[in-house]
All heavy atoms as a GROMACS GRO file, in nm:
protein
  484
    1MET      N    1   0.510   1.432   0.127
    1MET     CA    2   0.455   1.374   0.006
    1MET      C    3   0.376   1.248   0.042
    1MET      O    4   0.407   1.180   0.138
    1MET     CB    5   0.568   1.337  -0.091
    1MET     CG    6   0.650   1.452  -0.144
    1MET     SD    7   0.564   1.561  -0.257
    1MET     CE    8   0.521   1.451  -0.390
    2ARG      N    9   0.278   1.219  -0.042
    2ARG     CA   10   0.197   1.099  -0.024
    2ARG      C   11   0.213   1.011  -0.147
    2ARG      O   12   0.207   1.057  -0.260
    2ARG     CB   13   0.051   1.137  -0.006
    2ARG     CG   14  -0.034   1.018   0.024
    2ARG     CD   15  -0.175   1.046   0.062
    2ARG     NE   16  -0.221   1.180   0.037
    2ARG     CZ   17  -0.341   1.224   0.072
    2ARG    NH1   18  -0.423   1.145   0.134
    2ARG    NH2   19  -0.378   1.346   0.044
    3TYR      N   20   0.234   0.881  -0.123
    3TYR     CA   21   0.256   0.784  -0.231
    3TYR      C   22   0.162   0.666  -0.215
    3TYR      O   23   0.128   0.628  -0.103
    3TYR     CB   24   0.400   0.733  -0.229
    3TYR     CG   25   0.502   0.840  -0.253
    3TYR    CD1   26   0.558   0.911  -0.148
    3TYR    CD2   27   0.542   0.871  -0.383
    3TYR    CE1   28   0.652   1.010  -0.170
    3TYR    CE2   29   0.637   0.969  -0.406
    3TYR     CZ   30   0.691   1.038  -0.299
    3TYR     OH   31   0.784   1.137  -0.322
    4LEU      N   32   0.128   0.606  -0.326
    4LEU     CA   33   0.049   0.484  -0.330
    4LEU      C   34   0.135   0.375  -0.392
    4LEU      O   35   0.186   0.392  -0.503
    4LEU     CB   36  -0.078   0.504  -0.413
    4LEU     CG   37  -0.161   0.380  -0.443
    4LEU    CD1   38  -0.216   0.321  -0.314
    4LEU    CD2   39  -0.273   0.415  -0.539
    5VAL      N   40   0.154   0.266  -0.320
    5VAL     CA   41   0.230   0.152  -0.371
    5VAL      C   42   0.132   0.036  -0.388
    5VAL      O   43   0.070  -0.008  -0.292
    5VAL     CB   44   0.346   0.112  -0.276
    5VAL    CG1   45   0.418  -0.011  -0.327
    5VAL    CG2   46   0.443   0.228  -0.259
    6ILE      N   47   0.119  -0.009  -0.511
    6ILE     CA   48   0.031  -0.122  -0.541
    6ILE      C   49   0.119  -0.242  -0.572
    6ILE      O   50   0.197  -0.240  -0.665
    6ILE     CB   51  -0.061  -0.090  -0.661
    6ILE    CG1   52  -0.149   0.031  -0.628
    6ILE    CG2   53  -0.145  -0.211  -0.696
    6ILE    CD1   54  -0.234   0.078  -0.743
    7GLY      N   55   0.104  -0.344  -0.489
    7GLY     CA   56   0.184  -0.466  -0.504
    7GLY      C   57   0.293  -0.469  -0.399
    7GLY      O   58   0.379  -0.382  -0.398
    8LEU      N   59   0.286  -0.565  -0.313
    8LEU     CA   60   0.380  -0.573  -0.201
    8LEU      C   61   0.470  -0.696  -0.210
    8LEU      O   62   0.491  -0.767  -0.112
    8LEU     CB   63   0.305  -0.571  -0.068
    8LEU     CG   64   0.225  -0.444  -0.043
    8LEU    CD1   65   0.142  -0.457   0.083
    8LEU    CD2   66   0.316  -0.323  -0.036
    9GLY      N   67   0.526  -0.716  -0.328
    9GLY     CA   68   0.629  -0.818  -0.344
    9GLY      C   69   0.758  -0.762  -0.288
    9GLY      O   70   0.759  -0.664  -0.213
   10THR      N   71   0.869  -0.820  -0.323
   10THR     CA   72   0.999  -0.776  -0.273
   10THR      C   73   1.024  -0.629  -0.305
   10THR      O   74   1.063  -0.550  -0.218
   10THR     CB   75   1.112  -0.862  -0.334
   10THR    OG1   76   1.086  -0.999  -0.302
   10THR    CG2   77   1.247  -0.822  -0.278
   11PHE      N   78   1.001  -0.590  -0.430
   11PHE     CA   79   1.025  -0.452  -0.471
   11PHE      C   80   0.928  -0.355  -0.402
   11PHE      O   81   0.970  -0.253  -0.348
   11PHE     CB   82   1.012  -0.440  -0.624
   11PHE     CG   83   1.040  -0.304  -0.676
   11PHE    CD1   84   1.170  -0.254  -0.679
   11PHE    CD2   85   0.938  -0.224  -0.723
   11PHE    CE1   86   1.196  -0.126  -0.727
   11PHE    CE2   87   0.963  -0.097  -0.772
   11PHE     CZ   88   1.092  -0.048  -0.774
   12GLY      N   89   0.800  -0.387  -0.403
   12GLY     CA   90   0.701  -0.301  -0.340
   12GLY      C   91   0.724  -0.281  -0.192
   12GLY      O   92   0.711  -0.170  -0.140
   13MET      N   93   0.761  -0.387  -0.123
   13MET     CA   94   0.790  -0.378   0.021
   13MET      C   95   0.907  -0.284   0.046
   13MET      O   96   0.904  -0.203   0.138
   13MET     CB   97   0.819  -0.516   0.079
   13MET     CG   98   0.700  -0.607   0.083
   13MET     SD   99   0.583  -0.558   0.207
   13MET     CE  100   0.584  -0.702   0.308
   14GLN      N  101   1.010  -0.296  -0.035
   14GLN     CA  102   1.128  -0.211  -0.017
   14GLN      C  103   1.094  -0.065  -0.046
   14GLN      O  104   1.143   0.024   0.023
   14GLN     CB  105   1.244  -0.257  -0.105
   14GLN     CG  106   1.373  -0.186  -0.074
   14GLN     CD  107   1.416  -0.202   0.070
   14GLN    OE1  108   1.419  -0.312   0.124
   14GLN    NE2  109   1.448  -0.092   0.136
   15ILE      N  110   1.012  -0.042  -0.146
   15ILE     CA  111   0.970   0.095  -0.178
   15ILE      C  112   0.895   0.155  -0.059
   15ILE      O  113   0.920   0.270  -0.019
   15ILE     CB  114   0.882   0.098  -0.305
   15ILE    CG1  115   0.964   0.061  -0.427
   15ILE    CG2  116   0.814   0.233  -0.322
   15ILE    CD1  117   1.072   0.161  -0.463
   16VAL      N  118   0.801   0.081  -0.002
   16VAL     CA  119   0.726   0.129   0.115
   16VAL      C  120   0.821   0.162   0.229
   16VAL      O  121   0.812   0.269   0.291
   16VAL     CB  122   0.620   0.027   0.161
   16VAL    CG1  123   0.556   0.069   0.291
   16VAL    CG2  124   0.514   0.007   0.053
   17ARG      N  125   0.914   0.073   0.258
   17ARG     CA  126   1.008   0.097   0.368
   17ARG      C  127   1.094   0.221   0.343
   17ARG      O  128   1.112   0.304   0.432
   17ARG     CB  129   1.096  -0.026   0.389
   17ARG     CG  130   1.023  -0.143   0.450
   17ARG     CD  131   1.117  -0.258   0.482
   17ARG     NE  132   1.042  -0.371   0.530
   17ARG     CZ  133   1.018  -0.482   0.460
   17ARG    NH1  134   1.068  -0.496   0.338
   17ARG    NH2  135   0.948  -0.580   0.512
   18THR      N  136   1.148   0.232   0.223
   18THR     CA  137   1.236   0.345   0.190
   18THR      C  138   1.160   0.477   0.196
   18THR      O  139   1.209   0.575   0.255
   18THR     CB  140   1.298   0.326   0.051
   18THR    OG1  141   1.374   0.204   0.052
   18THR    CG2  142   1.389   0.442   0.015
   19LEU      N  143   1.041   0.482   0.138
   19LEU     CA  144   0.964   0.604   0.142
   19LEU      C  145   0.927   0.642   0.285
   19LEU      O  146   0.936   0.759   0.324
   19LEU     CB  147   0.838   0.590   0.056
   19LEU     CG  148   0.859   0.588  -0.094
   19LEU    CD1  149   0.730   0.548  -0.166
   19LEU    CD2  150   0.908   0.722  -0.145
   20SER      N  151   0.885   0.544   0.364
   20SER     CA  152   0.848   0.570   0.503
   20SER      C  153   0.966   0.620   0.585
   20SER      O  154   0.951   0.710   0.668
   20SER     CB  155   0.789   0.444   0.566
   20SER     OG  156   0.667   0.412   0.504
   21GLU      N  157   1.082   0.563   0.562
   21GLU     CA  158   1.202   0.607   0.633
   21GLU      C  159   1.238   0.752   0.600
   21GLU      O  160   1.304   0.819   0.677
   21GLU     CB  161   1.321   0.517   0.597
   21GLU     CG  162   1.315   0.380   0.658
   21GLU     CD  163   1.420   0.285   0.604
   21GLU    OE1  164   1.502   0.327   0.519
   21GLU    OE2  165   1.419   0.168   0.646
   22ASN      N  166   1.193   0.798   0.483
   22ASN     CA  167   1.219   0.935   0.440
   22ASN      C  168   1.098   1.026   0.465
   22ASN      O  169   1.080   1.125   0.395
   22ASN     CB  170   1.261   0.937   0.293
   22ASN     CG  171   1.400   0.879   0.278
   22ASN    OD1  172   1.496   0.940   0.318
   22ASN    ND2  173   1.410   0.760   0.220
   23ASP      N  174   1.018   0.988   0.564
   23ASP     CA  175   0.904   1.068   0.612
   23ASP      C  176   0.794   1.090   0.509
   23ASP      O  177   0.723   1.190   0.516
   23ASP     CB  178   0.953   1.202   0.667
   23ASP     CG  179   1.046   1.183   0.786
   23ASP    OD1  180   1.021   1.092   0.866
   23ASP    OD2  181   1.145   1.258   0.796
   24ALA      N  182   0.779   1.001   0.415
   24ALA     CA  183   0.668   1.008   0.321
   24ALA      C  184   0.548   0.934   0.378
   24ALA      O  185   0.564   0.838   0.455
   24ALA     CB  186   0.708   0.947   0.188
   25GLU      N  187   0.430   0.978   0.343
   25GLU     CA  188   0.308   0.908   0.380
   25GLU      C  189   0.281   0.806   0.270
   25GLU      O  190   0.267   0.842   0.153
   25GLU     CB  191   0.192   1.006   0.389
   25GLU     CG  192   0.062   0.941   0.428
   25GLU     CD  193  -0.053   1.041   0.434
   25GLU    OE1  194  -0.029   1.162   0.417
   25GLU    OE2  195  -0.166   0.995   0.453
   26VAL      N  196   0.275   0.678   0.308
   26VAL     CA  197   0.263   0.571   0.209
   26VAL      C  198   0.136   0.491   0.232
   26VAL      O  199   0.108   0.448   0.344
   26VAL     CB  200   0.385   0.476   0.213
   26VAL    CG1  201   0.372   0.369   0.107
   26VAL    CG2  202   0.514   0.553   0.198
   27ILE      N  203   0.061   0.473   0.125
   27ILE     CA  204  -0.055   0.384   0.124
   27ILE      C  205  -0.011   0.260   0.047
   27ILE      O  206   0.038   0.271  -0.065
   27ILE     CB  207  -0.176   0.450   0.055
   27ILE    CG1  208  -0.214   0.578   0.129
   27ILE    CG2  209  -0.293   0.353   0.049
   27ILE    CD1  210  -0.313   0.664   0.054
   28ALA      N  211  -0.025   0.145   0.109
   28ALA     CA  212   0.020   0.020   0.049
   28ALA      C  213  -0.100  -0.072   0.024
   28ALA      O  214  -0.184  -0.089   0.110
   28ALA     CB  215   0.119  -0.050   0.142
   29ILE      N  216  -0.105  -0.128  -0.097
   29ILE     CA  217  -0.216  -0.214  -0.137
   29ILE      C  218  -0.163  -0.343  -0.198
   29ILE      O  219  -0.070  -0.342  -0.278
   29ILE     CB  220  -0.304  -0.144  -0.241
   29ILE    CG1  221  -0.372  -0.024  -0.179
   29ILE    CG2  222  -0.409  -0.240  -0.298
   29ILE    CD1  223  -0.454   0.056  -0.278
   30ASP      N  224  -0.223  -0.454  -0.157
   30ASP     CA  225  -0.195  -0.584  -0.218
   30ASP      C  226  -0.317  -0.672  -0.195
   30ASP      O  227  -0.389  -0.654  -0.096
   30ASP     CB  228  -0.071  -0.648  -0.154
   30ASP     CG  229  -0.016  -0.761  -0.239
   30ASP    OD1  230  -0.073  -0.872  -0.237
   30ASP    OD2  231   0.085  -0.738  -0.307
   31ARG      N  232  -0.340  -0.765  -0.284
   31ARG     CA  233  -0.453  -0.855  -0.264
   31ARG      C  234  -0.423  -0.963  -0.161
   31ARG      O  235  -0.513  -1.028  -0.110
   31ARG     CB  236  -0.499  -0.914  -0.396
   31ARG     CG  237  -0.405  -1.017  -0.453
   31ARG     CD  238  -0.462  -1.080  -0.576
   31ARG     NE  239  -0.382  -1.039  -0.690
   31ARG     CZ  240  -0.420  -1.053  -0.814
   31ARG    NH1  241  -0.536  -1.105  -0.842
   31ARG    NH2  242  -0.343  -1.014  -0.911
   32ASN      N  243  -0.296  -0.982  -0.128
   32ASN     CA  244  -0.254  -1.083  -0.031
   32ASN      C  245  -0.252  -1.022   0.109
   32ASN      O  246  -0.168  -0.938   0.141
   32ASN     CB  247  -0.114  -1.134  -0.070
   32ASN     CG  248  -0.065  -1.244   0.020
   32ASN    OD1  249  -0.098  -1.251   0.138
   32ASN    ND2  250   0.016  -1.331  -0.036
   33SER      N  251  -0.345  -1.063   0.193
   33SER     CA  252  -0.356  -1.003   0.327
   33SER      C  253  -0.233  -1.031   0.413
   33SER      O  254  -0.201  -0.952   0.502
   33SER     CB  255  -0.483  -1.052   0.398
   33SER     OG  256  -0.481  -1.192   0.412
   34HIS      N  257  -0.163  -1.139   0.386
   34HIS     CA  258  -0.039  -1.166   0.462
   34HIS      C  259   0.066  -1.059   0.434
   34HIS      O  260   0.131  -1.010   0.527
   34HIS     CB  261   0.016  -1.305   0.425
   34HIS     CG  262   0.146  -1.336   0.491
   34HIS    ND1  263   0.158  -1.357   0.628
   34HIS    CD2  264   0.273  -1.345   0.441
   34HIS    CE1  265   0.285  -1.379   0.656
   34HIS    NE2  266   0.357  -1.372   0.545
   35GLN      N  267   0.082  -1.020   0.309
   35GLN     CA  268   0.177  -0.914   0.274
   35GLN      C  269   0.136  -0.782   0.338
   35GLN      O  270   0.221  -0.707   0.386
   35GLN     CB  271   0.185  -0.897   0.121
   35GLN     CG  272   0.246  -1.015   0.049
   35GLN     CD  273   0.389  -1.043   0.092
   35GLN    OE1  274   0.413  -1.130   0.175
   35GLN    NE2  275   0.481  -0.968   0.039
   36VAL      N  276   0.007  -0.754   0.340
   36VAL     CA  277  -0.042  -0.632   0.404
   36VAL      C  278  -0.011  -0.633   0.553
   36VAL      O  279   0.033  -0.533   0.608
   36VAL     CB  280  -0.194  -0.616   0.378
   36VAL    CG1  281  -0.251  -0.499   0.457
   36VAL    CG2  282  -0.221  -0.597   0.228
   37ASP      N  283  -0.031  -0.747   0.617
   37ASP     CA  284   0.001  -0.759   0.760
   37ASP      C  285   0.149  -0.733   0.788
   37ASP      O  286   0.184  -0.675   0.890
   37ASP     CB  287  -0.037  -0.898   0.813
   37ASP     CG  288  -0.186  -0.914   0.830
   37ASP    OD1  289  -0.258  -0.812   0.836
   37ASP    OD2  290  -0.233  -1.030   0.835
   38LEU      N  291   0.235  -0.774   0.697
   38LEU     CA  292   0.379  -0.756   0.716
   38LEU      C  293   0.422  -0.609   0.710
   38LEU      O  294   0.521  -0.571   0.770
   38LEU     CB  295   0.457  -0.835   0.610
   38LEU     CG  296   0.451  -0.986   0.619
   38LEU    CD1  297   0.523  -1.048   0.499
   38LEU    CD2  298   0.511  -1.036   0.748
   39ILE      N  299   0.346  -0.527   0.640
   39ILE     CA  300   0.388  -0.388   0.618
   39ILE      C  301   0.300  -0.285   0.691
   39ILE      O  302   0.332  -0.167   0.694
   39ILE     CB  303   0.396  -0.357   0.466
   39ILE    CG1  304   0.492  -0.243   0.436
   39ILE    CG2  305   0.258  -0.329   0.409
   39ILE    CD1  306   0.635  -0.274   0.453
   40LYS      N  307   0.194  -0.330   0.756
   40LYS     CA  308   0.098  -0.235   0.814
   40LYS      C  309   0.157  -0.144   0.921
   40LYS      O  310   0.107  -0.034   0.941
   40LYS     CB  311  -0.025  -0.308   0.866
   40LYS     CG  312  -0.002  -0.396   0.985
   40LYS     CD  313  -0.130  -0.467   1.023
   40LYS     CE  314  -0.107  -0.559   1.140
   40LYS     NZ  315  -0.228  -0.635   1.168
   41GLU      N  316   0.261  -0.185   0.987
   41GLU     CA  317   0.324  -0.100   1.089
   41GLU      C  318   0.413   0.006   1.026
   41GLU      O  319   0.444   0.106   1.089
   41GLU     CB  320   0.404  -0.185   1.188
   41GLU     CG  321   0.321  -0.285   1.266
   41GLU     CD  322   0.216  -0.219   1.353
   41GLU    OE1  323   0.246  -0.114   1.414
   41GLU    OE2  324   0.102  -0.272   1.359
   42THR      N  325   0.454  -0.015   0.903
   42THR     CA  326   0.545   0.076   0.834
   42THR      C  327   0.469   0.180   0.752
   42THR      O  328   0.504   0.297   0.752
   42THR     CB  329   0.640  -0.002   0.742
   42THR    OG1  330   0.708  -0.100   0.820
   42THR    CG2  331   0.741   0.089   0.676
   43ALA      N  332   0.365   0.136   0.684
   43ALA     CA  333   0.288   0.225   0.596
   43ALA      C  334   0.188   0.306   0.678
   43ALA      O  335   0.143   0.263   0.784
   43ALA     CB  336   0.214   0.142   0.492
   44ALA      N  337   0.152   0.423   0.627
   44ALA     CA  338   0.049   0.505   0.692
   44ALA      C  339  -0.085   0.433   0.686
   44ALA      O  340  -0.166   0.441   0.778
   44ALA     CB  341   0.040   0.641   0.624
   45LEU      N  342  -0.108   0.363   0.574
   45LEU     CA  343  -0.231   0.287   0.555
   45LEU      C  344  -0.197   0.166   0.469
   45LEU      O  345  -0.129   0.181   0.367
   45LEU     CB  346  -0.337   0.373   0.485
   45LEU     CG  347  -0.469   0.307   0.450
   45LEU    CD1  348  -0.541   0.261   0.576
   45LEU    CD2  349  -0.557   0.403   0.372
   46ALA      N  350  -0.241   0.049   0.510
   46ALA     CA  351  -0.218  -0.073   0.433
   46ALA      C  352  -0.353  -0.144   0.417
   46ALA      O  353  -0.425  -0.162   0.515
   46ALA     CB  354  -0.119  -0.163   0.505
   47MET      N  355  -0.386  -0.178   0.292
   47MET     CA  356  -0.515  -0.238   0.263
   47MET      C  357  -0.499  -0.361   0.177
   47MET      O  358  -0.418  -0.362   0.084
   47MET     CB  359  -0.604  -0.140   0.190
   47MET     CG  360  -0.637  -0.016   0.270
   47MET     SD  361  -0.758   0.090   0.190
   47MET     CE  362  -0.671   0.141   0.044
   48ALA      N  363  -0.578  -0.463   0.210
   48ALA     CA  364  -0.584  -0.584   0.127
   48ALA      C  365  -0.701  -0.571   0.032
   48ALA      O  366  -0.817  -0.572   0.076
   48ALA     CB  367  -0.598  -0.708   0.215
   49LEU      N  368  -0.670  -0.550  -0.094
   49LEU     CA  369  -0.775  -0.546  -0.197
   49LEU      C  370  -0.713  -0.572  -0.332
   49LEU      O  371  -0.593  -0.557  -0.351
   49LEU     CB  372  -0.854  -0.416  -0.195
   49LEU     CG  373  -0.784  -0.284  -0.222
   49LEU    CD1  374  -0.788  -0.250  -0.370
   49LEU    CD2  375  -0.856  -0.174  -0.147
   50ASP      N  376  -0.797  -0.611  -0.426
   50ASP     CA  377  -0.754  -0.641  -0.562
   50ASP      C  378  -0.752  -0.512  -0.641
   50ASP      O  379  -0.856  -0.454  -0.670
   50ASP     CB  380  -0.849  -0.742  -0.624
   50ASP     CG  381  -0.808  -0.785  -0.764
   50ASP    OD1  382  -0.711  -0.730  -0.819
   50ASP    OD2  383  -0.874  -0.875  -0.818
   51SER      N  384  -0.634  -0.465  -0.678
   51SER     CA  385  -0.621  -0.337  -0.747
   51SER      C  386  -0.676  -0.341  -0.889
   51SER      O  387  -0.695  -0.237  -0.951
   51SER     CB  388  -0.475  -0.292  -0.750
   51SER     OG  389  -0.397  -0.383  -0.823
   52THR      N  390  -0.704  -0.460  -0.941
   52THR     CA  391  -0.764  -0.470  -1.075
   52THR      C  392  -0.916  -0.459  -1.070
   52THR      O  393  -0.980  -0.453  -1.174
   52THR     CB  394  -0.724  -0.601  -1.145
   52THR    OG1  395  -0.777  -0.713  -1.072
   52THR    CG2  396  -0.573  -0.613  -1.158
   53ASP      N  397  -0.971  -0.455  -0.949
   53ASP     CA  398  -1.116  -0.443  -0.930
   53ASP      C  399  -1.149  -0.295  -0.912
   53ASP      O  400  -1.127  -0.237  -0.807
   53ASP     CB  401  -1.159  -0.524  -0.808
   53ASP     CG  402  -1.308  -0.521  -0.782
   53ASP    OD1  403  -1.380  -0.438  -0.842
   53ASP    OD2  404  -1.353  -0.603  -0.700
   54GLU      N  405  -1.202  -0.234  -1.018
   54GLU     CA  406  -1.230  -0.091  -1.017
   54GLU      C  407  -1.328  -0.053  -0.905
   54GLU      O  408  -1.312   0.052  -0.842
   54GLU     CB  409  -1.286  -0.048  -1.152
   54GLU     CG  410  -1.302   0.101  -1.166
   54GLU     CD  411  -1.345   0.142  -1.304
   54GLU    OE1  412  -1.336   0.062  -1.399
   54GLU    OE2  413  -1.389   0.258  -1.317
   55THR      N  414  -1.426  -0.137  -0.879
   55THR     CA  415  -1.523  -0.110  -0.773
   55THR      C  416  -1.454  -0.106  -0.637
   55THR      O  417  -1.481  -0.016  -0.556
   55THR     CB  418  -1.635  -0.217  -0.773
   55THR    OG1  419  -1.696  -0.217  -0.903
   55THR    CG2  420  -1.738  -0.187  -0.668
   56ALA      N  421  -1.365  -0.200  -0.612
   56ALA     CA  422  -1.292  -0.203  -0.485
   56ALA      C  423  -1.202  -0.081  -0.470
   56ALA      O  424  -1.195  -0.023  -0.362
   56ALA     CB  425  -1.209  -0.331  -0.475
   57MET      N  426  -1.137  -0.041  -0.577
   57MET     CA  427  -1.050   0.077  -0.571
   57MET      C  428  -1.132   0.203  -0.545
   57MET      O  429  -1.091   0.288  -0.466
   57MET     CB  430  -0.970   0.090  -0.700
   57MET     CG  431  -0.865  -0.018  -0.719
   57MET     SD  432  -0.732  -0.013  -0.599
   57MET     CE  433  -0.637   0.126  -0.660
   58ASN      N  434  -1.246   0.215  -0.609
   58ASN     CA  435  -1.332   0.331  -0.585
   58ASN      C  436  -1.384   0.332  -0.442
   58ASN      O  437  -1.393   0.438  -0.380
   58ASN     CB  438  -1.447   0.333  -0.684
   58ASN     CG  439  -1.404   0.369  -0.824
   58ASN    OD1  440  -1.301   0.435  -0.843
   58ASN    ND2  441  -1.478   0.325  -0.923
   59ALA      N  442  -1.420   0.215  -0.390
   59ALA     CA  443  -1.471   0.206  -0.254
   59ALA      C  444  -1.365   0.243  -0.151
   59ALA      O  445  -1.396   0.295  -0.045
   59ALA     CB  446  -1.525   0.065  -0.226
   60ALA      N  447  -1.238   0.219  -0.184
   60ALA     CA  448  -1.129   0.250  -0.091
   60ALA      C  449  -1.102   0.400  -0.082
   60ALA      O  450  -1.037   0.447   0.009
   60ALA     CB  451  -1.002   0.177  -0.136
   61GLU      N  452  -1.155   0.476  -0.178
   61GLU     CA  453  -1.143   0.622  -0.180
   61GLU      C  454  -0.998   0.669  -0.166
   61GLU      O  455  -0.966   0.755  -0.086
   61GLU     CB  456  -1.230   0.684  -0.071
   61GLU     CG  457  -1.377   0.658  -0.090
   61GLU     CD  458  -1.463   0.722   0.016
   61GLU    OE1  459  -1.409   0.787   0.106
   61GLU    OE2  460  -1.585   0.704   0.008
   62ILE      N  461  -0.911   0.613  -0.248
   62ILE     CA  462  -0.770   0.651  -0.241
   62ILE      C  463  -0.729   0.742  -0.355
   62ILE      O  464  -0.612   0.772  -0.373
   62ILE     CB  465  -0.679   0.527  -0.241
   62ILE    CG1  466  -0.709   0.440  -0.360
   62ILE    CG2  467  -0.691   0.452  -0.111
   62ILE    CD1  468  -0.615   0.326  -0.378
   63ASP      N  469  -0.825   0.789  -0.431
   63ASP     CA  470  -0.793   0.871  -0.547
   63ASP      C  471  -0.750   1.014  -0.512
   63ASP      O  472  -0.700   1.087  -0.596
   63ASP     CB  473  -0.909   0.875  -0.647
   63ASP     CG  474  -1.036   0.926  -0.586
   63ASP    OD1  475  -1.044   0.938  -0.464
   63ASP    OD2  476  -1.131   0.954  -0.662
   64ASP      N  477  -0.766   1.054  -0.389
   64ASP     CA  478  -0.721   1.186  -0.346
   64ASP      C  479  -0.575   1.182  -0.314
   64ASP      O  480  -0.511   1.270  -0.281
   64ASP     CB  481  -0.802   1.235  -0.227
   64ASP     CG  482  -0.948   1.257  -0.266
   64ASP    OD1  483  -0.977   1.279  -0.382
   64ASP    OD2  484  -1.032   1.251  -0.174
   0.00000   0.00000   0.00000
């Protein structure tokens, strides 16, 4: 399964870790690049972008 987690606060980080531990493919997004750096080794893909910016989300091509 493939999941998208938007927001890498305490809850989002734990969701990414749990899903990854259960062999899920996880895409993690947060506007804070520090949070993205903390999870990039765990997630299949980690991106720093503002999820409220429709143009940025479209450019990331994560709708598939």
